N, C-alpha and C positions, 0 to 999 in steps of 0.2 A: 201508684196512681199518677197519671199524666197531668202536669200542671197546665192551666189555661194558656194556650199559645204554643205549648210544646209541639213541635213537629208541624206547625202551621204552614211552614214553607214546603213541607214534603208531602202532605196529605190534603185531599180536598176537604173544605170546611163542612161542618155538619149542616144538614138541611135536606129537605125532600128532593130538591133539584139535583144536589150533589150525590145523594144516595142513588138516584136514578142513573146519573152519569156513571157512577162506580159500577152499578149493575150492568150497564151497557158495555163498559170496558171489559168487565169480567166475562160477559157473554161472548164478546169479540175475541178475547184471549182464548177461551175454550174452543171456539170455532177454529181459530188459527192453529191451536195446538193439534186439533184433529187433522186439519189440512196439512200441516207440516209433517206429521207422523205418517201420513199416507203418501206424501210425495217422495219419489225415488230419484227423479232426474235432477242432476246438480244445478243446471241453469234455472230450471223451473223453481227449485227450492230457494235459490238465492233471490229470484225475483219476488217470490211471495213474502220473504222476510223483509225486503226493502220496501215493498209496496205497503205492507201492513204497518211498518214503522212510520212511513210518511202519512198514512191515513190517520193514525192516532194523533200525530202532531201537526197535521196540515202543513208539512214541510214542502218547500218548493223543490228541493232536490235531496239527493242522498247518494251514498256510495257504500260499498261493502268490500272489505279487505279480509283475506284469510291468511293465517299463518302457514308458511310453507313447511315441508316435511321435516327439515332439520331445525326448524324454529329459529331461523336467522333473519327472515324477512317477512314483511307483509306484502302479499300479492293482490293487486287489484282484480276484482271479479265482476263488479257491475256498477253502473252509474246511471242515475235518472235525474232529469231536470226539466221542469215544466216550462219555465221562462225561456230557456235555450232550446226547447224542443229536442232534448238530447236523450238518447238511450244507447249506452255502450255496454256490451258484454264481452268480457275477456275471451279472446280467441276468434271473435267474429270480425272485429274492426281491422281495417287495413293498417292503421297506425295506432299503437297503444297510447291512450290518453295519459296514462300515469305509469311511470316505471315502478318496480318494486321498491318498498321502503325498508332500508336496512334497520334492524333492531339494535345492532351494535356497530361501532366504528371499527376501523382496521386494527385497533389495539384492544378490541374486546370490551370497550366501555359502552354502557347502555345509552341509546339515543333517546334522550328526553326532550329534545328540541322540537321534534315533530309531534303534533297533538295525537295523531293516530298511533304512533309507536309508543308514546308515553302511556296511553290508555292500555295498550297491549302489554307493556312491561309491568305496569303497576296494578292493572285490573281495576282502576278507579275511573268512573265516568267523569267527563268534563263538560260543563255547560258554559258557553261563552256568549256574552251578549253581543259583542262586536269584535270581530277578529282583528280589525285594523287598530283597535285600542288595547288589545290584550297583551299582557306582559308574560314573559317566560317561555313563549313558543315562537317558533320560526314560521311565519306565514308568508314568506317570500314567494313560495310556489303558488299560493293562493292569489297573491297580488299579481303575479305574472299571468295566471290563468284569466283573472278579471281583465287585465289590460289587453289581452289577446281577444277576448270574447265580448268585452263591453259589459260584463256582468258585475254585480256588486255582491260579493260574499260577505255576509254580516254575522248572523247568529249561527252558532254551531252547537250541536249536541252529539257528543261522541261517547259511545258506550262499548264496553268489552263484551265479547261473546265467550262465556266460560261454561264448560260442561259441568255436569254434576260431580265429576271427579276433580274439578278445579283446573282442568287443562284449558289453556288459552287457545281458542279456536280461531278468533279473528276480532275485527272491529267493525262496528256499524256507525256510520257518520251521517248525521242529518244536517241540512243546511237551510237557513232562512225559513223559520217558522212564519206563518201568515195568520192574520186575523180574518174575521169574516169578510172584511172589505178587500182582502188581498194585500194588505200592507205588511211589510216585513217587521216582525217583532221578535223579542227574545223567546226562547223556549221556556214555557211555564214549568217551574220546578215541581209542581204538583203532578206533572205527567211523567216525571223521571221514574217513579216506581213501576208504572205501567210499561215503559220502554225497557226497564231492567228485566221485568218479567218476560216480556217479549224476547229480549236478547237471550235470556236463559233458555226459553223454549227453542229458539233458533239454534243455539249452540248444541243442544241435545239432538235436534234434528240433523244438523250438519255432522255431528259425531256419529250418529246412527248411519247416516248416508255413507260416511267414510268407512265405517266398519263393514257395511254391506258390500261396498266396492272392494275393500281389501279382501273379504272372503271370496268374492267373485274372481278377483285377480289371482288369488291363491289357487282356487280350483282350476282356473283356466291355465295357469302356469304349470300346475301339476299334470294336467291332461296333456299339455304340449310336451312336457318332459317325457312322459310315458310314450307319446307318439314318436318323438325323436329317438328314444331308446329302442323302440321296435325297428325303426328305420336303420339305426346304427347296428342292430344285431346282424343284419345281412347287407353287405355292400350291393347285392343284386336286387334288393327292393328298397334301396335308399331313396328317401324323399316321397315314398308312396303315401305315408300317413300325413305328410304335410302338404301334399299337392291335391289329394282328394278333397280336403276342405276348400281349397281354392276353386276347383271346378264346381263343387256343390253350391258354394255361395254365388258364383257367377251365374249358374243356371237358375237358382232360386231368385236372384235379382232380376233376371230376364223375365221370369214368370210374374214377379211383382210389377214390372214395367209394362207388361202386356195388357193394354187397356181396351183392346178391341177383340182379342182372340179368346180362346177357351179359358184363359186364366184372368179374365177381366175383373173377376171378383176376388181374386187371390191377393192376400197381403200378409205380412208378418210383423208382429210386434217386436219391440226390442228384445224381450225375453225369448221369443221364438227364434230370432236370429242367433241369440246366444246359445239356445238349445241346439240349433243346427250345427253351429261351430263345434261345440263340445262333442256332439254325436259323431261328426265327421272325423274329428281327431281320434276318437275312441273306437272307430269302426273295426279296427284290426287288433285291438288290445289283446285278444285271445292268442295272437301269434307269439306272445311272449313265452308260451309253453310249447310251441311247435319245435321239434328237434331241428338243430342246425343242419344235420345231414339230409333232412328232407327239404328244408327251405332252400338249401344250397345245391340241390341235385341238378346239375347242369347236363349230365349224361346218364344213360341207363345204368351204367356200371359204377357210378360214383356213390361212394359212401362218405368217408372223410376225404378220400382221394379217388381219382379216376382209375379203376382197376383194369382199364384197357392196356395199361403198361405191363401188368402181370401176364395177360393173355398174349400180348405181343412177344414177351420173353419165351413163352411156351412155343410159339410159332418159330422163334429163332432156334429153339432146341430141336424142333422137328426138321428145320432146314439143315442144321448142323448134322443131325443124324443122317439125313439124306446124303449130305456131302461125304460123311465118313463111310456110309454104305457104298457110295460110288468109288471112293479110293480103295476100299477093301476089294471090290470087284476087279478093279484094275490090277491090284497086286496079285489077285488070284488068277490073272491071265485072260480075263474077258476082254472083248473088243473095246478099245478106249473110246471110239466114236459112239458106240452104242451106250456105253456108260455115261458119257457126257450128255447125250441126248435124253436119256432117262432122267438124269439129274436136272437138266434144264426144264423138262416137262414137270417134274415134281415141284421145283421152285416156283414155276408159274402157277401151278395149282394152289400151292400154299399162299402165294401172294394174293390170288383171287379170293381165296377163302378168308384171309385176314381182312382184305378190303371189304368183304361183305359183313364181317363181324364189326369192323370199325364204323361202317356206314350205318348199320343197325343201331349202334351205340348212341348216335347223335339224337335221334328222336324227332327230327324235323318232318319226316315224311311217314305216311301210313305204310306199315309193313303188310304185304299181302301174304296169303296162305303159303304160296310156294317158297317165299323167303324164309318164313318161320320153319317150314319143313327142312329147308337147306341148312338152317342154323342147327337144327337137331342132328342132322347128318354130320356136320362139322364137329359138334359136341362129342360125338362118339370116337373121334380120332384119339389115339392114345400116345403117351410119352412116358418115359421111364424116370422115376424119381429115385435118387440115391441117398439123399440126406434125410435125417430124422425130422419129421414134420411136427413133433410134439414139443420141441424145445424152443425157447424164446417166446413162449406164449404167456399171456396174462393169466391171472388166476381164474377170471370169468371164462376165458376161452377154454381153459383146461376143464372147467366144470361142464362144458357142453360136449365133451368127448366121452364116449362110452369106454368101458374097460377094453372091449375088443378093438376100438380105434387106437387106444394107447399102445396096444401090442403091435397091431399091423402097421401103424404109421411110423414106428421106429425103424422098421426094416425097409430096404429098397422095394419099390413096387411100381406097378403100372397105374397111371391115372389118366382120366379122360381130359380132353383139351378144354372143355367147358364143363364146370362142375355145379351141380345142385346138391350140396351136402346137407345132412340133417343139422349139423352144427352151425350152418349159416342161417337157420331160422331161430330168431330169438328176439325178445322184447317186442313181439308183435309184428316184426318185419321179416320178410324173406329176402335174404341177400344172395340167393343163388344166382350164379352167373347166367345160365341159360334162361332161367325164369325171368330175370330182368331184361335180358336182350330180346326176349320174345314179346315185350310190351308192344302192342299194335301201334300206338301213337303217343308221342310225348315221352317223358322220361320217368314218370311215376308209376309204380305198381298200384293195384287197387287198394292195398293197405295204406300206402303212402298218400294216395289221393284222399282217402277217408280221413287221415290225420290232418291233411291240409284243410279239408272241408270242415273238420271239427273245430277249427279255430273260431268259426262263427258261433258254434254252440258254447264254446268256452267264453267267448265275448259276451254272449247273452247271459250266461251264468254269472260272470263277474259283475256285469253292470246291474243285474237284477238284485244284487246284494247291497247296493248303495242306497242310502236314505235320501231320495231326491225331494226338493221342495215341489209344491204342486205345479209350478210353472215349468218344471223340467222333467215331468213324469214320462215323456215320450222318448227320452234319450235311448233306453234299451231297444225300443222298436226301430227308431231311425238308424241307429248304429248297427243293430244286429240282423236286419233284414236285407242287407245290401246284396246278398246272393240269391234272393228270391226272384222269380220271373213272373211276368204278367199272366203267363199261361199255366202256371202251377208246376213248371218243370224245375224250379230252383230248389234250393235247400236252405235251412234244414227242415222247414215245415211245409214246403210245397204250397206256399200261399199263392193266391191269384191277385190280379190287379184290384179287384173289388175289396180285398182284405187290407190293402195298403193305402197309406196317405200319400199326398203329393211329395212331401219331403223324403219319404222312404223311396219313392220312385226316382226322385232326383239322385239319391245316393246310389241307386243301382247303376244309372248311367255314368255318374262321376267315377265310380270304382272301375267300371269296365273301360271307360275311355282313358283313364290314367294308365291302366295296365297295358292297353293296346299301344299307347304312344310312348311308353317308357323305353329308354335306350340302355338300361342297365340290367335287363333280364338275361341270365346266362343261357337260357334254353331257346332263345329266338333272336333274330336280327331285328334292328330297329325298323319299324314300319313307317311308310309314308302316311301323311295325313289323309290322303284320299283312300288308302287301304283301310285305315281305321274307321273312317266314316262309312265305307262300303260294308265292313263287318257289322257295324251298328245297324246299318240299313237292313242287312239280312236278318239280324235278330229282331228288328221291328217287324219285318215281313212275316216272321214266324210267330209273332205275338209275344215275344219274350221281354221286350222293353216297351215303355209307354210311348205311343205314337205322337201324342200332342207335345210331350216334352222333347222327344227326339226332333220333331220339326222345329220347335222353338229353339232348340240347341243350334240348329242350322241357320234359320232365318234371322236370328238375333246376332249371328256372327260370334257367338260365345266360343265355338270350337276354334275359330281362327285367332281370336284375341288371346286365348290360352296358348295356342300353338306358337304364335310369334314371340310370346314371352318365355315359354318354358321348353320348347322343343328346339332341336338343332335346325339350322337354316335349310339343310338338305332334306329335311323331313316335310317341310311346309310347301308342298306342291299345290297346284290348283285343284279345287274340288267343285264339280258341277253340282251345286246344291239342288237345282231344279229336278234332277232325275230321282231324288229321294222324297219329293213332296207329293202328297196325295192329290193335291189340287193346285 
């Protein structure tokens, strides 16, 4: 049983008025707890904590310090003072009003001289009636502040912010309690339990905020690591996953800033910006399963290496055969000039044929029907193989040869100059030489193109398996629909513009523009900025990309800002924007 007077200094006295006050404090604490648990912004959270503590105590001022990551210092976060009409938030001010407070000296001894560090180290609250008369603490910094500002720092209430796990989160310091007349008084000891309860709520809120931020940072870091890994997988698509987010964010920001145009009502919350960043970094995550020989295919004959060298060797064999034939004819007594002329004509013919094969291998230009027919004629040229073609093969290569192949290929025989063999078709790919050289445009066969396109399906499948919070539910759509077109000609779902949100349409333009401007693609030369905009303009005219976003991309200067920062100087030529605007 508590004796009369026990705890009289710590608790409000009995009585109707005090019970009403306690109930009012309790109600305010409950409301504050709800508000703190709902707040996610760090600055807003700190402000609510300090403002609530000042309201409870009618303090003229106050400040909040938080322990740094390695628990070696107290870092200033926020300061308020009514008399000085002061409001400082760390990171906003030009000059920091207070430097960090070291918790330990250079020899590792605890710093008990400063009242804030003492409270942080011991976890005990300190209530001081007059700082100028207090013993045991160094208030020289406070006196210097007063001398500079003309203020008089008198009463202090400093309380620790400890989480439910006992971890020290920081220190809340209140200064100069006031009575109803506005006169500075000491902090009433009866209010200390209320402030302690507030500090406990604040510590839990800060800890939760830090945990949420840590989870967010972890997820963002993981996503970026995955994006960089995909970029590193191929030197020819390096930086694509890291640059698409840059373009997407720039274009989305232009839409948010558009106050008079078609995006005047468009805005993004903090979580929506976060959602866009994650989606942009993840948009090509499906490429992690795309085979390297497809991603790296710079020429039509390339698998792991460019097989044009093998075909050139066969042409060399045919040339040597022609030279041997010419020498044999001379030895047989035929006219030497006629033999030389025939040889010269044959060499010129072989050189022209090889040039046609080599040119077709590049894939820069469209192959017409006549060229494809000519390639088939060249393929029928024959040469004599003398060595066993079944030795030196891997186990899997041998498995693709029939018993008849194993017999016939061991003996000398005649082979065609360009070959489409059955054993060249495996793992879903046709590596036939004539088959690949006959690709009308580009370097990819239809099967390889499908594999490339399927990276979007894989991306969507991968992202669909992740358990997103409600605020990030659109990541699979934003990331996975970047190859859709407004007219329904895109893939994998053939969506139209009506099926897509603004951020999905932003991703379409960002992905295309980065690919067009990239200088590291093995299958194309770097394009000028004007060429890239012209291609985008043609796509807009065909209804494949969003017209409003494309025009915003131009009039906002987003294309040029990106170009000057990320493209080579010789790519950044003049672009006549007016010719691409509808009005």
